[in-house]
DRENGU-717702 format. One record per residue (C-alpha): x, z, y. Coordinates in steps of 0.2 Angstrom, whole numbers, plus 2048, in hexadecimal, padded with zeros to 3 digits. Each point is the difference from the previous one (the first is absolute). Layout:
XZY...
//
This chain:
80080080080E80480C8087EF7FC7EF7F78047FE8098118127FB8057FD7EE7FB7F07FF80A80980781080E7F37FE7F37F27FD7F780581081080080A8047EE7FA7EE7FA8058028068128117F88027F97EF7FD7F07FE80B7F57F08008097F180A7F17FD80B8018118078127FF8038007EE8087F180380B8048118067EE8038037FA8108067F28017F380E8027F28028128057EE8067FC8027F67EF8108097FC7F78108057F17FC7F580B7FB7F180A8108027F08098007FA7F77F18118047F77FF8128057ED8017FA8037FA7EF80D80C7FB7FA80F7F78028118088108097FB80581280280D80180E8108097FC80E80580D80C7F37F97F27F28017FC8058118127FF8058027EF7F87F07F98088028088118087F08087F27F57F97F380C8068078008128017ED8007EE7FF7FA7FA80C80E8097F680D7F97EF7FA7EF8087FF8018068128067EF8067F27F77F77F480C8088067FB8117FF7EE7FC7EF8027F87FA8088108077F180A7F77F47F67EF8098017F47FB80D7F580B80B7F48037F280D8067F48007F17F580F7F67FB8037F08098037F67F07FC7ED7FE7F97F97EF80F7F57FD80B8108017F68087F38027F17F48128008038018137FD7F67FD7F080C7F27FA80F80B8047F980E7F77FD7F67F18137FA8018058128017F68057F18087F27F68118068067FB8127FB7FB7FA7EF8117F77FE8098108067F680A7F48057F57F18128018067FE8138017FA8017EE80E7F57F980C80B8097F880F7F98017F97EE8137FD8038028128067F78067F080B7F67F580F8078097F98127FF7FE7FE7ED8127F97FE80680F80A7F680C7F58087F97F18118038077FB8128047FA8027EE8107FA7F980A80B80C7F580F7FA8047FC7EE8127FF80380081080A7F68097F280C7FA7F280F80780A7F78118017FB7FE8127EE8058047FC7F78117EF8058077FA7EF8067EE7FE8067F97EF8047EF8078057FB7FB8128107F68038007EE80380D7F37FA8067FF81280481380080D7FE7F180F7FC80A8107F87FB80A8108057F680A7F38047F37F28138018057FF8137FF7F97FE7EF80D7F57FA80D80C8087F980E7F58017F47F18127FC8038048138027F78037EF8097F27F88118078067FA8117F97FC7F77EF8117F88008088118027F58077F28057F17F58128038037FE8137FC7F67FB7F080E7F47FB80D80E8017F580B7F67FD7F37F38137FE7FF8018127FD7F38007F38097F17F781080A8007F780F7F97F87F57F28117F97FC8068127FE7F18047F68047F17F58128067FD7F98117FC7F47F97F380F7F67F980A8107FF7F18087F87FF7F27F38128037FC7FD8127FE7F17FC7F580C7F57F580C80E7FF7F380C7FB7F97F47F38127FF7F98018137FF7EF8017F78077F37F480F80B7FD7F580F7FE7F57F77F380F7FB7F78068128007F08057F98007F37F28128077FC7F98117FF7F27FA7F480D7F97F58078117FC7F18027F48057F17F58128068017FB8107F87F67F77F28107F57FD80B8107FF7F48087F37FF7EF7F68138018008008117F97F47FA7F280C7F27FC80E80C7FF7F680B7F57FD7F17F48127FC8008048127FC7F38007F28077F07F88128078017FB8107F87F67F77F28107F67FD80A80F7FF7F48087F48007F17F58138008008018137FC7F37FE7F280B7F27F881080A8027F680F7F87FB7F57F18127FA7FE8068128017F58067F38057F27F58138038047FD8137FC7F97FC7EF80E7F47FC80D80D8047F880D7F57FF7F47F28127FB8028058138007F78037F08077F17F88128058057FD8117F97FB7FA7F080E7F47FF80D80C8058097F580C80F80480B80080B8108027F080B7EF7FB7FA7F98118058097FE8117F67F08037F08097FB80480E80D8047F280D7EF7F87FC7F78118028088038117FA7EF8067EF8047F980081080A8067F880F7F27F37FE7F380E7FE8068098107FF7EF8097EF7FE7F97FA8118068077FD8117F77EF8017F08097F980180D80E8037F280D7F27F77F97F480F8028068038117FC7EE8057EF8017F87FC81080A8067F78107F57F17FB7F180B7FD8028098108027F080A7F17F97F77F680F8068067FF8127FD7ED8007EE8027FA7FD80E80D8077F580E7F77F17FA7EF8098008048058128047EE8057F17FA7F77F580C8098087FC8117FF7EE7FD7ED8017FB7FD80A81080A7F380B7F77F27F77EF8078048058038128087EE8017F07F97F87F580980D80B7FA80E8027EF7F87EE7FD7FF7FB7F180B7F88038117F17F77F97FD80E7F37FF80E80D7F67F580C7F37FE7F27FF8137FE7FF8028127F17F38017F88097F18008108097FA7F98117F27F87F67FA8107F88018088127F67F38087F38007F27FF8138028058037EE80E80C80580280B81080A7FC80F80C80E7FC8037FB7EE8027EE80680D80580C80A80A7F37FF7F27F48067F380D80F80B8048058017EE7FE7ED7FF80A7FF81080E80B7F87FF7F67F07FC80F7F68058007ED7F180A7FB7F47F48098097F17F87FE8087EE7EE8048037FD7EE80580A7F87F27F780B7F37EF7FB8077FE7F07F67EF8007F87FA80E80B7F080080A8028018137F981280080D8057F380E7F880B7FA80980F8018107F78117FD7F98067FC8127F881080780880B7F38127FA8067FC80181280A80D8098028028138107FA8078097FC8108027EF8078117F88037FA7EF8087F37F880B7EF7F97FC8007EF8097F17F48018027EF8067F07F78078037ED8017F87EF7FF80E7F97F580B8057F180C7F57F67FD7F87F47ED8037FF7FB7FB81280E7F88097FF7F681081080580980E80C8017F480F8027FC7FE7ED8138027FB80280F80C7F28097F88067FE7EE8138028047FE80F80B7F48087F480B7FE7F180F8068097F78108067FA8037EF8117FF7F980580E80D7F480C7F87F17FD80B7EE7FD7FB7FB7EF8077EF7F97FF7F97EF8077EE7FC8067FB7EE8017F07F68027FA7F87F08017EE8047F87F37F480F7F580280E80D7FC80B7FE7F07F780A7F480D7FC7F280D80A80A7F68107FF80280B7F07F280B7FA7F37FA80D7F080A7FE7F180680B7FD8128027EF8087FC7FF8058127F97F88108088058117F47FF80E8067FB8127F87FE8117FF7EE8097F47F980D7F580F8007FD8007ED8098077F08067F47F38078037EF8117FA7FA8067FE7EF8128077FC80B7F67F58118077F980F7F87F981380080080B7F28098128017FD7FF8127FA7F68058107EF8077FF7F47F580A7EE8038067F57F18037F080280B7F27F47FD7F280280D7EE7FF7FB7FC7F88117F47F180180D7F780A80C8007F180F80380B80D7FC7F37F87F37F68057F280B80D7F77F580E80480D80880F8077FF7FC8137F97F480C7EE8048007F580180F7FC8127FD8128077FC7FE80E80D7F18067F78077FE7EE81080A8037F780D80B7F58037F180E8017F480A80C80B7F180C8017FD7FF7ED8128037FC80081080A7EF8057F88087FE7EF80F80B8057F480D8087F48017F180F8017F38068118088127FB7FE80D80980A8087F180881080180B8017EE8077F37F380380A7F08047F57F18078077EF8037FC7F280D7EF7FE80A7F67FF7F08028127FC8048078127EF80780180580E7F480A80980E7F180280C7F48037F280B80E7F880280A8107EF7FD8097F58007F08088087F180A80D8087F08088067FB8027EE80F80A7FB80A7F17F980F80280C80F8057F78087EF7FE80B7F780D7FC7EE80480E7F28007FC7EF80780B7F17FD7FD7F080A8097F17F77FC7F480E7FA8038117F97EF8027F08067F77F880F8087EE8007FB7F67FE8117ED8008017F280580C8008128027EE8027F88077FA7EF8098117FE7EF8087FD7FF7F77EF80B80C7F77FA80F80A80C80280E7FB8068118017F080C7FE80A81080E80C7FA80C7F37FB7FD7F280C80D80780D8117F980680980F7F87F87FE7EF7F97EF7F97FC7F580E80C7F180080C7FF80E7FD7EE8047EF7F97FB7F480F8037FB8007ED80480E7F48117FE7F68018097EF8137FF7FF8018098117F480D7F980B8037F181080180B7F780E80A7F88097F280E8007F380D80D7FD80D7F37FB8017EE80680D7F47F98047ED7FF80A7F67F48117FF80880A80980E8037F080B7ED7FC7FF7FC81180680B7FD80F7F87EF8037EE8067FF80480D80E8017F180C7F67EF7FF8018007ED7F380E8007F27F38057F880C80C8048107F78118038087FA80D80C7F780A7F28108007F580A80680F7F480F8028018047ED8127FB7FE8058117F97F67FD7F08047ED7FF80E7FA7F58067F07F88058017ED8077F07F87F67FB7F18087FE7EF7FC7F47F17FB8047EE8107FE7F77F88017EF7F57F180480E7F680980E8027F480A7F07FB8078087F17EE8037F87F57F480A7F57F87F37FC7F180B8127FA8008077F37F581080A7FE80281280581180480980980E80980C80180F8107FF7F57FA7F17F77F77F380B7FF7F27F37EE8037FE7FD7FC8128067EE7FD7F57FF7F17F180580A8047F480E8007F27F37F08067F87F78008118067EF8057F97FA7F07F08098027FD7F98118077EF7FC80E80280D80F7F57FF80E8077F580E7F680980B80A80B7F88107F980D80B8097FD7F88117F580B80B7F07F78057FE7FE8137F47F18027F380880C7FD7F280C7F17F67FD7FA80C7F27EE7FE8058017ED7FC80D7FE7F27FF8107F67F67F87F280C7F27FD81080A8038098057F08078108087F18078087F08087FA7F280780A7F580C7F67F18078097FA80D7F38048117FA8098007EF8088117FB80A7F87F28067F280B80680C80D80B8097F48087F07FB8037FB81280981080480B7FE7F08037EE8038048008138118028077FA8048127EF8078067FB7FC8127F480C80A8007F98127F280B8057FA8028137FC8127FB8008097F07FB8127FE80A8037F18017F17F38038037EE8057EE7FB81280280780280F7F67FA7F87F080B7F180480F80A8007FB8097F08007EF7F88107FB8087F97F480E8098038107F380280F8017F78107F580980C7FB8028138058128067EE8078027F780F7F98048057EE80C7F07FE80B80880D8008117F68047F87EF80B7F080481180280880A7F080580F7FC7F580B7FB80F7FB80F80B81080A8027F780E8087F78047F08098087F18067F47F37F68087F27F07FE80A8017ED8037F47F77F57FA7F08087FF7F58107F68048107FB7F88107F78078107F87F380A7F17F77F98067EF8038087F27F68128038068008127FA7F87FB7EF80C7F27FD80F80A8047FB80D7F37FD7F27F38107F880380A8107FE7F78037F08037EE7F981380280580280F7F57F67F97F280A7EF7FF8118058068038127FB7F78017EF8098107FB7FB8098107EE7FA7FD8008067EF8068118057F280080E7F37FC7F380680E7F480080D80E7EF7FB8057F98027EE8088128007F78068107F480E7FC7EF7FA8087F680B7F57F280C80780B80F7FC8088028127EF7FB8097F680C7F580C80E8047FD7FD8127ED8017FD80280F7F680980980E7F37FC80D7F28057F48088117FC8048038137ED7FC8047FA80B7F280C80E8057FA8008127EE8007FA80380F7F480980980E7F27FE80C7F38057F3
//
């Protein structure tokens, strides 16, 4: 409106600067009243406006001019009026005035049109200026400035160039401040980089210390085995005594036989002497003959004395022999008793883990079916945990018994005892080999078995998928009990199946829900995965709660079971189930399980209580984030390698870096291990030829077998394959390349055994198991230094790393140049220094990547968490 008023004033000014030509040329006096009339018309058509001081000030000259003109017109009018007061105007003058008025009206209309066009231009300029102002406001808001701009009541003409320049000056100052901040951040980034480098060096030193510790452990185990050898040495000593006694017996028997022969000869000789003496007496022979007889009698006497001495010695030997026999029998009986006792202990200890897992599942089944009390179940579990001989004998002697009789025999031998390990329950979505999608499955089975070997009671809870490998489960059976669990405002039943996998006791939960959550022919990728696994997490906790077990650690993995942590502390702790500590492991922060906040209510969680920035609200999208909830609610938070733990504290955390920093005291990275029983080239049933580090001939045989299986060229078999260019177009016709897009467990074993190098050029890698398995099979890894790859592969040419730790080839930058450099160095050693390469392969095969070291770290953090809980109880 302000613009329209200004335009009208300007157009009016233009109109009166160009009067009609007839008026100017003729200089007629009647032009004056016309102008006066026109002015009066112009003033009359304007609407009344509220006067303001500023408007009065601006219009004061115009008002004075109009007043002067009006007075002049009045004088002139009076001159033209006649005596009667009527104007002295002719008709032609009136016609001329009308014509001039019409021309002025036309000019006024043209001026009005020009004024409207000018107003449109001014409006366009105003909009452009307003856009500039908006842009400036956005820039100021981004730099933290909060200018208070108000455009109400202001016209475009009031936004001056000086104000715009001032705003640009402010922006320039802000930019200068930003440059200073960037410089400061760069210096801080350099400091952080230096700190990370020092941390990497410390990690390498720690790895060296771990290697030294493993060596000492090996020596200790060897010393223990030497001590165990003392038993067999005692047996050898006793058997040596037995052999000596047998030799002594044979010698004595020979002496007895020899003495008997001599005695027989002596009696014959004595008879002959007596006969000879009688015959000489009768024949009255000479004295010389009697001398000979006396001599013979003396010799006979001497022989008799010698016989008596021999007889006495023989009796002494017999007495010694009898005494030795008695001592031998006594000692042998003691040895037999000790051997029987040790063999029974060894038999109990040597029973496979699956045997004790079967007993444990049997006891848990009775407890869930309410056939025995919780106290009796706890006592029997502890006996199975300790591998008690009495329990073993009761089970082995139960063949043919009814279940009630077996329970009675178990309860008779049940005695209270003290625990010496932890009760650990893993709740997960995968486990190798029954339900395997990725590395999570290997972690569950490998870590579980290693903790079990350390004397802990380890149990696994999984969903009962319809597509899992049932043939990998031993003694799979359904319990005669249904566990009820809450979901979506209702209570649903769950069938509980039990079985053993790799010696570990496993529970499989089969929901009786109409959606058939785990009857989908696949593990993941369903539209309702959030509902599926929130249901499973609630049912798993319900199973533990109803079993009445005394659990020390509940370990949940990835977003699929991250619900366990908030459910445990917000729901089940209020029911008295609160003695356990929660450990959460995130294997990959790329997957965090986000969903609308109201979806938390499915499993019974309080949405209003949890949808907060310090609990489960996502840091970026405003949804809820179950991985964040597990980090907040767990007592222990881990990830799968030390380097990845450092990476996720920055941009690698995918929005959770701030949450991890807040909870950094309970967050740690532990490098995964591999199952060295499954991945063992000396016993691998999938290989054509088994082999060991000291004899690598089997590796060549496996390479030849794989080439034949995949129909690869056998020419230049020792030449490393490197035709990667154009693989998408030529791999089908290339004799040295095969692209296989499927999972094949047996083929993967063969590839590890046949390959000379294994390339893992990951952009990011939380842990990675393939590089460890490759080294186990003598395949040298070529990897990018990120995540777990940085913690397990150390460059062969890096002189800052101890020689004994160098085991592969690495590169840092994710580009072709870095990758090619690592490849070239590996090829040079392979082709030009075969002896060095062979030594590298043998060293890699001897590296201990088992779960033992990693399980010890988990064992340590478990025990510290449980100790803190007991101290605070």
